[in-house]
C-alpha positions in Angstrom: -70.0 -40.6 -29.5 -67.5 -39.2 -31.9 -67.1 -36.2 -29.4 -66.5 -38.2 -26.3 -63.6 -40.3 -28.2 -61.9 -37.1 -29.2 -62.2 -36.2 -25.5 -60.8 -39.6 -24.1 -57.8 -38.9 -26.4 -56.9 -35.7 -25.3 -57.2 -36.7 -22.0 -54.7 -39.6 -22.2 -52.7 -37.5 -23.9 -52.5 -34.8 -21.7 -52.0 -37.4 -18.6 -48.8 -39.0 -20.9 -47.2 -35.5 -21.1 -47.9 -34.9 -17.6 -46.5 -38.4 -16.6 -43.3 -37.9 -18.9 -42.8 -34.4 -16.9 -42.8 -35.7 -13.8 -40.1 -38.5 -14.6 -38.3 -36.2 -16.5 -37.8 -33.6 -13.3 -37.2 -36.5 -11.3 -34.2 -37.6 -13.3 -32.5 -33.9 -13.7 -29.7 -33.6 -11.5 -29.3 -30.2 -10.1 -25.5 -29.2 -9.3 -24.9 -27.3 -6.3 -24.0 -24.0 -6.7 -21.3 -24.6 -3.9 -21.0 -21.0 -3.0 -20.4 -19.4 -6.4 -16.8 -21.4 -6.5 -15.9 -23.6 -9.1 -17.1 -27.0 -8.3 -14.2 -28.6 -7.5 -12.7 -25.4 -4.9 -16.3 -25.2 -3.5 -16.5 -28.7 -2.5 -13.6 -28.5 -0.6 -14.6 -25.2 1.2 -17.8 -26.0 2.3 -16.5 -29.1 3.4 -13.5 -28.2 5.7 -13.9 -24.4 6.3 -17.2 -23.0 6.2 -18.4 -25.9 8.6 -20.1 -25.6 12.2 -18.4 -23.3 14.5 -15.9 -22.6 12.0 -16.1 -19.5 9.1 -19.7 -20.5 8.3 -22.6 -17.9 8.5 -23.6 -18.6 12.0 -19.8 -18.9 13.2 -17.5 -16.9 11.4 -17.6 -13.6 13.9 -15.9 -16.1 16.4 -13.4 -17.3 13.7 -11.6 -14.3 13.0 -14.3 -13.0 11.4 -13.6 -14.6 8.1 -16.4 -15.8 6.4 -15.7 -19.1 3.6 -19.3 -20.3 2.6 -19.3 -18.2 -0.8 -16.6 -16.4 -3.0 -18.1 -13.1 -2.0 -17.7 -13.9 1.3 -14.0 -15.1 1.0 -12.7 -11.8 -0.3 -14.3 -10.1 2.6 -11.4 -11.2 4.5 -10.9 -11.2 8.3 -10.0 -9.3 11.3 -5.9 -9.5 9.2 -7.6 -8.7 6.5 -7.0 -10.3 3.1 -6.6 -14.5 3.0 -6.2 -14.9 -0.4 -4.7 -12.4 -3.1 -5.4 -13.4 -6.7 -2.4 -14.5 -8.7 0.0 -14.6 -5.6 -0.1 -18.4 -3.8 3.1 -17.2 -1.9 1.4 -14.3 0.0 -1.8 -15.8 0.3 -2.1 -16.6 3.9 -5.0 -19.0 4.0 -2.9 -21.7 2.2 -0.6 -21.6 5.1 -3.5 -22.9 7.5 -4.9 -25.4 5.1 -1.5 -27.1 4.3 -0.8 -30.0 6.8 2.0 -31.3 4.6 5.2 -28.5 4.7 5.6 -28.6 1.1 8.4 -26.8 0.0 6.8 -23.1 -1.2 4.3 -23.1 1.6 5.4 -23.8 5.1 2.1 -24.9 7.3 1.6 -22.2 10.1 -0.9 -24.3 11.6 -1.0 -27.5 10.6 -3.7 -28.6 12.9 -5.9 -25.3 12.2 -8.9 -28.0 9.7 -10.5 -30.7 12.2 -10.2 -33.0 8.9 -7.2 -32.3 7.3 -7.2 -31.6 3.2 -5.3 -34.2 1.4 -2.5 -33.2 -0.6 -4.7 -33.5 -4.0 -7.4 -31.1 -2.0 -4.4 -28.5 -1.3 -2.9 -28.1 -4.7 -6.4 -27.6 -6.1 -6.6 -24.6 -3.7 -3.0 -23.6 -4.6 -3.8 -23.8 -8.2 -6.9 -21.7 -8.0 -5.0 -19.2 -6.6 -2.3 -19.2 -8.9 -5.0 -19.2 -11.9 -6.4 -15.8 -10.4 -9.2 -17.3 -7.7 -12.1 -17.1 -10.2 -15.7 -17.5 -9.3 -18.0 -20.3 -10.8 -18.4 -18.2 -14.0 -14.6 -17.4 -14.3 -14.8 -13.9 -13.0 -11.6 -12.8 -11.4 -12.0 -10.8 -8.0 -11.5 -7.1 -8.5 -11.0 -7.0 -12.2 -14.4 -5.0 -12.9 -14.1 -1.1 -13.6 -10.0 -1.0 -13.8 -10.6 2.5 -15.1 -11.8 4.0 -12.4 -11.8 1.8 -9.4 -10.4 3.2 -6.6 -7.0 1.6 -5.1 -4.2 2.7 -2.4 -0.4 1.3 -3.0 1.5 0.4 -0.6 5.4 -0.5 -0.7 6.4 -4.0 1.3 10.4 -3.4 1.4 11.2 -6.4 3.2 9.5 -8.2 0.3 10.2 -6.1 -3.2 6.3 -6.3 -3.2 4.0 -3.5 -3.9 0.3 -4.2 -2.4 -2.6 -2.9 -4.4 -5.6 -2.3 -1.8 -8.9 -2.3 -2.8 -10.2 0.9 -1.4 -14.4 -0.3 -1.3 -13.9 -3.9 0.7 -10.2 -2.1 1.9 -8.6 -5.6 1.4 -5.0 -6.3 -0.7 -6.9 -7.3 -4.2 -2.8 -8.1 -6.0 0.8 -7.7 -5.4 2.8 -6.4 -7.6 6.6 -8.2 -7.9 9.1 -5.1 -7.8 12.9 -5.1 -8.6 14.9 -5.0 -11.5 17.8 -7.8 -12.7 17.4 -9.2 -9.3 20.5 -11.1 -7.7 18.8 -12.5 -4.8 19.1 -9.3 -2.9 16.1 -6.9 -1.8 15.8 -4.0 -3.4 13.5 -2.0 -1.2 11.1 -0.4 -2.9 10.4 3.1 -1.2 8.3 5.5 -2.2 5.0 4.8 -4.7 3.3 7.9 -6.3 0.3 8.1 -9.0 -0.3 10.5 -11.3 -3.1 13.1 -10.9 -5.1 11.1 -13.7 -4.8 7.8 -11.5 -3.6 5.8 -14.8 0.2 5.5 -14.4 2.4 5.0 -11.0 6.0 5.3 -10.5 8.2 3.6 -7.8 11.6 3.9 -6.5 13.6 1.2 -5.2 16.2 2.2 -2.4 18.5 -0.5 -2.5 18.3 -0.8 -6.5 19.4 1.5 -9.1 16.1 1.8 -11.0 13.1 3.8 -11.0 9.6 1.3 -12.3 6.8 2.8 -14.2 3.4 0.7 -13.8 0.0 0.7 -15.1 -2.6 1.1 -12.5 -5.7 -0.5 -14.9 -3.4 -4.0 -15.0 -1.4 -3.2 -12.1 1.7 -4.6 -14.1 5.0 -3.0 -14.8 5.3 -1.1 -17.9 9.0 0.2 -17.6 12.1 0.6 -15.9 14.4 3.6 -16.1 17.7 2.7 -15.2 19.3 5.6 -13.1 22.9 4.0 -12.2 24.8 6.7 -14.5 23.5 9.2 -12.0 24.9 7.7 -8.6 28.5 6.7 -8.0 29.1 3.0 -8.3 27.6 0.8 -6.0 25.4 3.3 -4.4 21.4 3.6 -5.0 19.6 5.1 -2.3 16.5 6.3 -4.2 13.3 7.6 -2.2 11.1 10.3 -2.5 9.1 11.0 -5.7 7.6 14.5 -6.2 5.2 15.2 -9.3 5.2 18.7 -11.1 2.0 20.8 -11.8 -0.3 18.5 -14.4 2.5 15.4 -14.1 4.7 16.7 -16.8 7.3 15.8 -14.6 9.0 14.4 -11.7 11.5 14.8 -8.8 13.3 11.4 -7.3 16.1 12.0 -4.6 19.1 10.0 -4.5 19.7 9.7 -0.4 23.6 9.3 -0.8 26.4 11.3 1.3 27.1 13.3 -1.8 23.4 13.2 -2.9 21.2 13.3 -6.1 17.7 15.2 -7.5 16.7 14.3 -10.8 14.4 15.6 -12.9 12.3 13.1 -14.9 10.1 13.8 -17.9 7.3 11.6 -17.8 6.1 11.7 -21.6 9.1 10.1 -22.3 10.7 8.7 -19.3 13.8 10.1 -19.4 16.4 12.2 -17.4 16.1 15.8 -17.7 19.7 17.0 -17.2 18.5 21.0 -17.1 16.8 20.3 -13.7 18.8 17.9 -12.2 21.6 17.6 -9.4 23.9 15.0 -10.1 26.2 13.3 -8.1 27.8 11.1 -10.6 29.1 13.9 -12.9 29.7 16.9 -10.5 30.4 15.5 -7.0 27.6 17.4 -5.1 29.5 17.8 -1.6 26.9 20.6 -0.6 24.0 18.0 -1.3 24.4 15.2 1.1 21.9 12.4 2.3 18.8 14.4 0.1 15.6 13.0 0.9 12.2 15.2 1.1 11.6 16.8 -2.3 9.0 19.6 -3.7 8.5 22.4 -5.5 7.1 25.9 -6.0 3.7 26.1 -8.5 5.6 27.0 -11.5 8.4 24.1 -10.7 11.4 26.6 -11.0 12.1 26.6 -7.6 12.8 23.3 -5.9 13.6 22.2 -1.9 15.0 19.4 -0.5 15.4 18.1 3.1 19.1 17.2 3.9 18.4 14.3 6.3 21.4 15.3 8.6 21.7 18.5 10.2 19.1 21.2 10.3 19.4 22.6 6.5 16.7 22.1 3.4 18.4 23.1 0.4 16.4 25.4 -1.8 17.4 25.6 -5.3 17.2 27.2 -8.7 18.5 26.7 -12.5 17.6 30.4 -13.5 20.1 31.7 -15.2 21.9 28.7 -13.7 22.2 26.4 -10.6 21.6 28.7 -7.5 22.1 26.8 -4.0 20.4 28.3 -1.0 20.5 27.0 2.6 17.0 27.4 4.8 17.4 26.7 8.2 14.7 25.0 10.0 15.5 25.9 13.2 16.7 29.5 13.4 20.4 28.2 13.9 23.0 28.7 11.1 22.3 26.1 8.4 24.8 23.1 8.6 24.8 19.7 7.3 26.5 16.6 9.2 25.8 12.6 9.0 24.2 10.0 10.0 25.9 9.7 13.5 23.9 13.2 14.3 21.8 12.6 17.0 21.6 16.3 18.6 20.4 18.0 15.4 16.7 18.3 14.1 17.7 16.2 11.0 15.1 17.0 9.0 13.1 14.0 7.0 10.2 15.2 4.4 8.7 18.2 3.4 5.1 18.8 2.5 4.1 22.0 -0.2 1.1 23.3 1.3 -2.0 23.3 -1.1 -1.7 27.2 -1.8 2.5 27.1 -1.9 2.5 29.6 0.4 4.8 27.5 3.1 6.2 24.3 3.7 6.1 21.8 6.5 9.3 20.1 7.7 9.6 17.0 9.8 12.4 17.4 12.1 13.0 13.5 13.1 15.9 13.8 15.9 13.7 17.0 17.4 10.2 15.8 16.9 9.4 19.1 15.5 7.3 19.8 12.6 8.9 23.0 11.1 6.9 25.6 9.2 8.4 27.7 6.8 7.3 30.4 4.2 8.0 29.7 0.7 9.1 33.1 -0.4 10.9 34.6 2.2 12.9 31.3 3.8 11.6 32.4 7.4 10.4 30.0 10.0 6.4 30.8 10.9 6.2 27.8 13.4 7.6 25.2 15.2 5.2 22.6 16.3 6.1 19.7 18.6 4.7 16.4 17.5 5.5 12.7 18.6 9.1 11.3 18.5 10.2 10.7 15.1 8.0 12.0 12.8 8.4 11.0 9.3 6.0 11.2 6.1 3.4 13.6 5.9 -0.1 13.6 3.6 -2.9 16.8 3.6 -6.7 16.4 3.5 -7.7 19.5 1.5 -11.4 18.8 2.4 -10.6 19.1 6.3 -7.5 21.6 6.2 -5.8 18.7 8.0 -2.0 17.8 7.8 -1.3 14.3 8.9 2.0 13.3 10.5 3.4 10.0 10.8 5.4 9.7 14.3 7.0 6.6 14.5 8.6 6.3 17.8 6.1 8.2 19.8 6.1 6.2 23.0 2.7 7.4 24.4 0.9 4.7 22.8 0.6 2.1 25.4 2.7 -0.9 24.7 2.5 -3.4 22.8 1.9 -0.6 20.6 4.3 2.0 19.2 3.8 5.8 17.3 1.1 8.3 16.8 -0.2 10.2 14.2 -0.5 14.4 14.8 -3.6 16.1 13.2 -2.7 19.6 12.7 -5.0 22.3 11.1 -2.6 23.4 8.6 -4.3 27.1 8.2 -4.4 27.6 11.8 -1.3 25.3 12.9 -3.1 24.2 15.7 -2.6 20.2 16.7 -6.6 19.1 16.4 -5.9 15.6 17.5 -3.2 12.7 18.1 -4.0 9.3 17.1 -3.1 6.6 18.6 -4.3 3.5 17.8 -3.1 -0.2 16.6 0.2 1.0 15.3 3.5 0.0 15.7 6.5 2.1 14.0 3.7 4.0 11.7 5.9 5.0 8.7 3.4 6.5 6.5 -0.4 8.1 6.1 -2.2 8.7 3.2 -5.6 10.6 2.5 -8.5 8.5 0.6 -10.6 11.6 0.0 -12.8 10.0 -2.2 -14.1 7.7 0.4 -13.3 9.8 3.6 -10.7 7.2 5.0 -7.0 7.7 6.3 -4.9 4.9 5.7 -1.9 4.2 8.4 0.8 2.2 7.3 2.9 0.3 10.2 6.4 -1.1 9.4 6.3 -3.2 12.8 9.9 -3.7 12.8 12.6 -3.3 15.5 12.4 -4.2 19.5 8.9 -4.9 20.9 7.6 -5.5 17.3 4.4 -7.4 17.2 4.0 -11.0 16.0 2.3 -11.3 13.1 -1.3 -13.3 12.5 -0.4 -14.2 9.0 2.6 -15.8 7.6 4.0 -15.5 3.9 7.0 -16.7 2.1 8.5 -13.4 2.5 9.4 -14.3 6.4 9.9 -11.8 9.1 7.0 -9.8 11.1 4.1 -8.6 8.5 3.3 -5.2 8.5 0.0 -3.6 8.3 -2.2 -0.9 7.9 -5.1 0.5 9.7 -8.3 2.5 8.7 -9.7 5.5 10.1 -12.8 7.9 9.1 -11.8 10.9 8.0 -14.6 12.9 9.4 -14.6 11.2 13.0 -10.6 10.6 13.1 -11.7 7.3 14.9 -11.1 4.0 13.5 -13.6 2.6 10.6 -13.6 -0.5 11.6 -11.7 -3.3 13.9 -9.7 -4.9 11.8 -5.3 -5.0 11.3 -5.1 -5.1 7.6 -2.0 -7.5 7.1 0.4 -7.1 4.6 3.7 -8.5 4.0 7.2 -7.5 5.7 7.9 -4.0 6.3 5.0 -1.9 5.1 6.5 1.6 4.2 4.8 4.0 1.9 1.3 4.0 1.0 -0.2 6.7 -2.2 -3.9 6.9 -3.4 -5.0 6.4 -6.9 -7.6 9.3 -7.2 -6.8 12.2 -4.6 
């Protein structure tokens, strides 16, 4: 009898526990994940963007290839590249499509883009979220992991005083760095960007500003500004090409002026080394007009600078004292002219071969790459390329020299420009890339990922209307990505940035 009572008690207790558990479960409110967005943001995306026929998993391929159902998918971008850039609402194209109210800072590009428009409160929610870094539901900022080793590409945007930071794995713009010093409303036109071999530090020259800017590639923040105004004539700047010494202990930077300067800067203390510098402010260098490209030999005691108008590379040394040695790029007597010269070769950029035995010079007016012996100054070859060749880069894994030909009209309209691929050992043209370009000015090799980046300025007559619009105005430039092995496009995307995409450089070679 006692055993029966105990069994009855246990049965009642177990039943009570089960009933209580079931009731408890029915009262639990499970919060939806909202695609790993913060709830307030995810509700808006899932209700008004990632909908049937639009940017959801079933339809995104017909909606600019932009999938907005999850936080991760958002940062894959679309056919025109990134639509949200963390901390940069002014340069996040998404805001120009979801804003139906033409707020003061973001003018609606397509106010009817969304069937059910966002309310002003919803729009403000998205904008504030981007301003605060566009974190996921757990507070993670996009592309913030592995800051010491993350492979990036850096692209100057001349028209907006911006440096685009590109995540190499996704190929998307991950950040924008605001450039310029003591701005007065005038664009300072960032020209070149160069990264040290250890991948920790970058430098940007300002063509319309008097500063060289230094930044940390781990934080993508400006860390120092070097005032160079004492090394040019008053009211002139023109800081252009940056070139590192072996081991990155020093760098050279040119000032593109009628007199011209070429400064050597010690990277350890970020100060000018006058002993290895040509300084127009104090010497009035009439022999050094319009220097642009610059390079050096392996021991960093003999230097080469292209003088942009005429046919001359100025080779010079400071041992035991300053000695200039003009070198002709076309076999005629060396001459320098001025910006009205449309008949001379007009050397633009210089690229030293990996073994320092020779160097390559793009001659923008004659559409030639001149190959010159670095020791004897004799011309080794004259390689015909597309019209108006500009910047170059080298792939040591493929023995390729890439040349951006900004004005090559053999690329069928509406495109303009090409990239010549030259074997730098045999000096033969291997291929000519004619793709989705308009005025390609620079190229950069990412050896780590086997990719080639091509930056199109998209300026001048016939430039192509941008898909994206931002507060910067003007037509957006873009970069295209090619497979280094096949020399074919790596994808079908045109990665738009802001106005005038100019020079691009990798973080790690």
